[in-house]
matplotlib code that plots the C-alpha trace (Angstrom):
import matplotlib.pyplot as plt

x = [12.3, 15.1, 14.9, 16.7, 14.2, 11.3, 12.7, 13.4, 10.1, 8.1, 10.1, 9.7, 5.9, 5.4, 7.5, 5.7, 2.3, 3.1, 4.3, 1.0, -0.9, 1.1, 0.4, -3.3, -3.5, -1.9, -4.4, -7.4, -8.2, -6.6, -9.3, -8.9, -5.1, -5.4, -6.7, -4.1, -2.4, -3.5, -3.7, 0.1, 0.2, -2.0, -0.3, -1.2, 0.8, 3.2, 4.8, 5.6, 6.9, 9.4, 10.4, 11.1, 12.4, 15.3, 15.1, 15.5, 12.2, 8.8, 9.0, 6.1, 8.6, 10.7, 7.6, 6.6, 10.1, 9.7, 6.1, 5.2, 2.7, 2.5, -0.1, 0.5, -0.2, -3.4, -4.5, -3.5, -5.0, -8.3, -8.7, -7.3, -9.3, -6.4, -5.0, -6.3, -6.1, -9.0, -11.2, -12.0, -15.3, -17.1, -18.5, -21.7, -21.1, -17.6, -18.0, -14.6, -13.1, -12.5, -11.0, -13.5, -13.2, -12.0, -13.7, -11.8, -10.8, -9.1, -7.2, -5.9, -4.9, -3.2, -1.2, -0.2, 0.9, 3.1, 4.7, 5.4, 6.8, 9.2, 10.4, 10.8, 12.6, 14.7, 15.6, 17.8, 17.9, 14.2, 13.0, 9.4, 10.0, 10.5, 6.8, 6.1, 9.2, 8.2, 4.6, 5.7, 7.9, 4.9, 2.3, 1.9, 1.4, -1.1, -4.7, -6.4, -9.4, -8.3, -9.9, -8.3, -4.9, -5.2, -6.1, -3.3, -0.8, -2.0, -1.3, 2.1, 3.1, 1.9, 4.1, 7.1, 6.8, 5.2, 6.3, 4.7, 3.3, 1.5, 0.2, -1.3, -2.8, -4.4, -5.7, -7.4, -8.9, -10.1, -11.6, -13.6, -15.2, -15.5, -16.9, -15.2, -12.6]
y = [-16.9, -14.6, -11.5, -9.3, -10.3, -9.6, -6.2, -5.4, -6.5, -4.7, -1.5, -1.6, -2.2, 0.4, 3.1, 2.4, 2.5, 5.8, 7.3, 6.2, 7.9, 11.1, 11.0, 10.2, 13.3, 15.4, 14.0, 14.7, 11.2, 10.9, 8.7, 6.2, 6.3, 5.4, 2.0, 1.4, -2.1, -3.1, -6.7, -6.8, -7.1, -10.3, -13.7, -14.7, -11.8, -10.9, -14.3, -15.1, -11.5, -12.1, -15.5, -14.1, -10.7, -9.4, -5.6, -4.7, -6.0, -7.3, -10.6, -11.8, -12.2, -14.7, -16.5, -16.9, -18.4, -20.8, -21.9, -21.0, -18.4, -16.0, -16.9, -13.6, -11.6, -13.6, -12.7, -9.1, -8.3, -9.8, -7.4, -4.1, -2.2, 0.0, -2.9, -3.2, -7.0, -6.7, -5.3, -8.3, -10.0, -12.5, -10.9, -12.6, -11.3, -12.7, -15.5, -14.7, -12.9, -9.3, -6.2, -3.7, 0.1, 1.1, 3.8, 7.1, 7.2, 3.7, 4.8, 7.8, 5.5, 3.2, 6.3, 7.2, 3.6, 3.5, 6.8, 5.6, 2.3, 4.1, 6.3, 3.3, 1.0, 3.6, 5.6, 8.6, 7.8, 8.3, 10.8, 11.7, 9.8, 6.4, 5.4, 6.0, 4.1, 1.1, 1.3, 1.3, -1.7, -3.9, -2.0, -4.7, -7.5, -5.8, -7.0, -3.7, -1.9, 0.5, 3.6, 2.9, 2.3, 5.5, 7.6, 6.1, 6.7, 10.3, 10.9, 9.2, 11.2, 14.4, 13.5, 12.8, 16.1, 18.6, 17.1, 16.1, 19.4, 20.1, 16.6, 16.3, 19.8, 18.7, 15.5, 17.4, 19.8, 16.9, 15.0, 18.1, 18.3, 14.7, 11.3, 9.4, 9.7]
z = [17.5, 16.5, 18.7, 16.2, 13.5, 16.0, 16.9, 13.2, 11.9, 14.6, 14.1, 10.3, 10.3, 13.1, 11.4, 8.1, 9.8, 11.5, 8.2, 6.5, 9.3, 8.8, 5.1, 5.6, 7.9, 5.1, 2.6, 4.9, 5.9, 9.3, 10.9, 8.1, 8.5, 12.2, 11.2, 8.6, 8.6, 12.1, 10.8, 10.5, 14.3, 14.4, 14.6, 11.1, 9.7, 12.4, 13.0, 9.3, 9.1, 12.0, 10.6, 7.1, 8.1, 6.1, 6.6, 2.9, 1.4, 2.4, 4.4, 2.2, -0.7, 1.4, 2.5, -1.2, -2.0, 0.9, 0.5, -3.0, -1.7, 1.2, 3.8, 5.6, 2.3, 1.6, 5.2, 4.8, 1.4, 2.4, 5.4, 4.1, 1.6, 0.6, -1.5, -5.0, -4.6, -2.1, -4.8, -7.0, -7.5, -9.7, -12.8, -14.0, -17.6, -18.0, -15.5, -14.1, -11.2, -12.3, -10.7, -9.2, -9.2, -5.7, -3.7, -3.7, -0.1, -0.4, -3.5, -1.5, 1.4, -1.2, -2.5, 1.1, 1.7, -1.4, -0.6, 3.0, 1.8, -0.5, 2.3, 4.7, 2.3, 0.5, 3.6, 2.9, -0.8, -1.2, -3.9, -4.8, -8.1, -6.3, -5.8, -9.5, -10.6, -8.3, -9.6, -13.3, -12.8, -12.1, -14.3, -16.9, -14.4, -12.1, -11.9, -11.1, -12.4, -15.3, -13.7, -10.4, -12.0, -14.0, -11.0, -8.8, -11.6, -11.9, -8.2, -8.5, -11.5, -9.8, -6.8, -9.0, -10.9, -8.4, -5.1, -1.9, -0.6, -3.9, -4.3, -0.8, -1.1, -4.4, -2.8, 0.0, -2.5, -4.6, -1.7, -0.7, -4.1, -5.4, -4.2, -7.0, -9.7]

ax = plt.figure().add_subplot(projection="3d")
ax.plot(x, y, z, "-o")
ax.set_aspect("equal")
plt.show()
């Protein structure tokens, strides 16, 4: 095992996780943030992450190139409710797997996750427009419930235009008054 990859991967996922916890605290969901991405430290996710570590993008991308899929990602998305990919189920009407509307608190955690990822991967070049730009690049390919997509995009646009302080204050205000979106 490459020690530099081990150190780099551990540092990246830990810095990311701590940034998400910080953002979740700002959003008013600290306790939820404390549990964020703990599965990344289990062998099923951590070991492929070390093996495929590059430092500039998710190791899951490299694992997909090597295997044709990412076993680490399949493990991760099945255990972390802040990923829209978790929220799919069989629909008896369509007889297909369909996206399900995510609970509000998990959409907020997903927003915090995306902001933190932008900060970790872009470093000093990060701007509040980055999470929206990244989201928009994949918008047409995403299998996400339309209401969930619309609410997440609303938050990302708010961040891009009004900034972090305003957006997190609005999220706290919204969570105090609403159970859903």
